[in-house]
N, C-alpha and C positions, 0 to 999 in steps of 0.2 A: 866247163866240165865239172862234174861232181868229184870232190877229192876224198870221199869217205870210204873208199876201197870196197864198194858194193858191186863193182863190175857192172854187168848187164841186168842186175836184179830189177824186176819191174813190179814185184808184189808190194803189198801194203805192209808197212812195219807198224806193229801195235805195241803198246806199253803194257803187256799182260804180265802179271806177277805169277811166277812159277813157284809152287810150293817146294821148300827145300827137301832134299832126300832125307828120309827118316830111317833109323835103324830098326832092328827087330823089336826093341822095347815099345815102339809105336803100335805094333800089332797086338801086344799084350802088356799094356802099361800096368804098373802096380798102383799108381795114384792118378787121379784126374782132377782138374779144377772144375768150376761151375760150368764153363763153356763145354768142356769135354763130357760132363755129366748130361748136359742137355742134348748135345749132338749124338752121343752114343746110346743113351737110354731114354731120352725124352723127359728127364727129370729136371724141372726148372729150379732156379736158385731158392725160391721160398720153400718149396717142398724139400729140397736137400737140407736146408737148415732146420726144418721141422723134424725130419727123420733123424738128423744128428742130435737134436735136443732130446728126442724121445729115446735115444740109444739104439735105434734100429740100424744105423750105419755108423761107421767110424770115420774120423777125419783128423787132420792136424793143421794147425795154423803156423805158418812160417812168417816170422817177423823179426826185425832187428830189435835189440835190447832198447828199452825206453820208448818204443813206438807203439801206438795203439792200433795201427793198421798193418795188415800183412797179406799173405796169400793163403787161402784156404784150399787144402787138397783133401780129396776123399778117397778112401781105400776101395779099390775095385773089388777085392775079395768080399768085403762087407756088403757092397752093393749087389753083387751076384747072389750072395747068401740071402739077402733080404728079398730079392725078386723070386728066388726059388721057394722061399717060405710062403710068398703070396700065392704061388701056384698050388700049394698044398692046403691052404685054408679052405674049409668047406663053406659053401655059399648058402 
């Protein structure tokens, strides 16, 4: 007999990952990383860094002292402002 306390369960058990519950800040984040930028607005990493270099959007790099690598975060407000400006540009 099976000793895993499933009782008469006859369904298939899968190993699906369930996303953790996110708070209200997930609905309206202040900053996003490259993955969030791509999934939310379709802006890929290379374009994000070009827009950052051109001063079109704002970002911040988080890294430990003495390290050359870190985590780049982009300001959602600046991204929204940039996209609004693109809608106003005459073609």
